[in-house]
N, C-alpha and C positions, 0 to 999 in steps of 0.2 A: 782583684791580683788574675794578673795576668802568667801566661808560662805556655813554655811547645810544644805541648796538646793539654785535650781540656779535662781542671779538675773536671768530678763526679764528686757531688755533696754524702760524706755514707752517712747520713742518716740515711738517702736512700737505701731502700731494704734488697733491692740487688747486691747491692758492695759490704754491706755487712763492717764488722768492726774491723779497720783497714792500721796498720803497725808502719805510718811518716817517720824517719829521719833527715832534720835537720842541715842539710853541709850546706854552711858561709862562710864567707873569704871573702875580698879581694878580688878572686885569680886575674892575676894583674904578670901574665900570665894563667891561664888556665893547662892543669899537665898532668903525665899519665902518674902521677903519685897522688892527689889531687885523685881521680879517677879509680885508683885503683883499690884505693882506705874507702871512698863509697862502696864500693862493692862489696869488699872482703868485707865491710860493717854488717852489710844488705846480706848480702848470704848466711854469714854465720850468725848471726841473730832475727833473723827470718823477715825483715820490712819489707814488706812490701812497695815501697816508695823510696826513693831517696829525693830530695827535695833540694834543690843547689839555687843557692841564695845572696847574687854578685851583691857586697856592699853597694851602695852610693859613695858613701858620705866617714866613710872609720872616723868614728872622732877621734883614737891613738896613732892612727899610721900620721905620715908628712906626705897630706899629699900629691907633693911635687912629682913625686917617681909616681903618681899614680894614674895611668892616663883616663881620659875618658869613660864613660859608663860605660855605656853604650854600647863603646868597642868591646869591654869588657863580660855586655850579657853576650852576644852577638858570639863573643869566642866560647863562652858558656854552651850556647843554644850549636853549635858545632862539635865541640868535643863534646857531648853528651845523646846526640839522633841517631845513634845507633842503639842503644838501651831504649829497649819498654819500660824499664821503671827503672829511669833518668826523668827528671820533670825540670827545669827550670824557672822561676818567678821571678816577677820582673819588683814584685812590694815594697824592696826599700829602696830602687828607684823610679816608683813613682809619689814614695811619698817625699815632704820638701823636711827640712831637717833632715842631721845626724842619723845614721845607717844606728839605730841602741841596740841590739840583740830582745832587751828586754818588749819595746810594741812591741815588736816581730812576732812573738812569739806567744803574747797576747789576741794576735788582731787573726795570728792563725789558726789557737784555741777555740777562735769565737767562729770565723766561716768552718772547722772538720766539722766543731761536735762536743759533745763528749765521749761516743762513742768507736772515738781518735786516738793511741798510743803514740802524742806525738812525743819525741824526742831530738835532740844535737847535736853535732857530732860536734868537740873538742880535740882539737891536739895537748895530747896530758904536756906540753912543752908551756898552750897557755895559760892552765892552772897557777904557773912562777905568777905571773899578773893577771888574776883575775878578780881580783878586788878591786881594781879598774876598771872595770864595765859596772853600767850604771844599774844599779838596784841589785849586781851581783847575787845577794840573799835571797830576793825574794828571786830571784830567775831558778836559784837549787829548787826552788820550795813547792814552785811552781811547773817544773820541768822535768823529764829526765835525762842528765848529760851522762852522750857517750865517751870519755876518752881513751882517745886512741894512740896506744906504746909500743912500741919496736920492741923485742927478745929483751925481756931481760933489764927490762928501763926500769930508771935508780928515781923513786919520787923525792928526794930527800928535799929537794927544794920544793918543795907542791906544799903549800901552810898547812899544816899539820891539820887544823879545823875543815878544808877542804879532803880531804885526801878519799873522807867516806864519807863523803856528798855524789858522791860520782859512779861509772860503771865501767870496768878499764877496758881494754880488749885486745888483745894482741894485734899488730898487721906483718906483715910483711915492708920487712928495709926496703924500703929505696932512694938513694940519694941522691932527690931532685928538689929545686926550690927554686920560686920565679926571680928569686934576688938573682941567681945562679946566672938565672936565662936571661934575665934582661943586662947581665953583661957579657955574657957573650951575647946577646946583639950589636952590642956597643962596639964590642970585637972583632965583632964580622966574620964571627965562631957561629959553626950550622949546631940552632939545635933541630933536628933533624933526629926520631926518640927521642924528645923528650915532652912532644906536645906529640897528638893527635896530630896527622897532613894535613884537615881543613884550616887547624889553625893557624901549625909555619905555614901557608898558602895566604892566613888573613891578614898577619902580619906582615909577610913582603908583601901586599897585595898593598898595603898604609901604611905599610912603608911605617911600623909603628917600633917603638923604642929605641929610635935610632939618636 
C-alpha cells in the first residue's frame, strides 16, 4: 500500500495504539465538503489519521461519468497535502477488479494489526442503499462505521436494522457536491472556493470534466 506519507506499522512500540478513520469515495473531484467532514471527524472523535482512499472502480456508480483514477488520486494528494493528519492510499487503485469496501477493510486491518482502532466514515445518506454493498452485514460486524449527518438529519429512510449498527456524528452542513462541480465546469462557471486552489489548477491544466 502506498500513501503520500510513509505509514508506520502500529505494532512498533514507538507509535503504540492508533486510531485511523477511512474516508473512501470516488473524489470526482475531491472538494471542501470532503475535507471539512474528515477534519471534523478527526478532531471531534479523536482520530490520529484520516486515510483517504480513492475508489478505482466503484461497483455501484456509472463509470462513464468518472474520470481516470490516477487524476482523482493526484487531486486527492494535492487537496490533503497541507494537513499532516491526512494520508492518501492507492490500495484500491493498485488492486485488480471492483473496489469493494469489504476487501479494503480486511487488507487494512491485516496491515495495521490488532492494536489499531480502524473505522470507516460514511455519509448517513449512503446508509439508505447500504445493503447493496458487497457483504454489507459482515462489514458492519468487523469494522466501526461513522455515519456523518447534518444537524437535525432525519433517519426515517435508513433501514431500521441498520440504524443502531453505526455511530452517528453531526458535521457542519456544507452544500457542495462533486456533481455540482462537474456541471459548473461544463457550463464554464467558476469552481474556485468549492475546491482547494491546487485542485482547481490541476483541473484547469488537464482540462478535466469538459
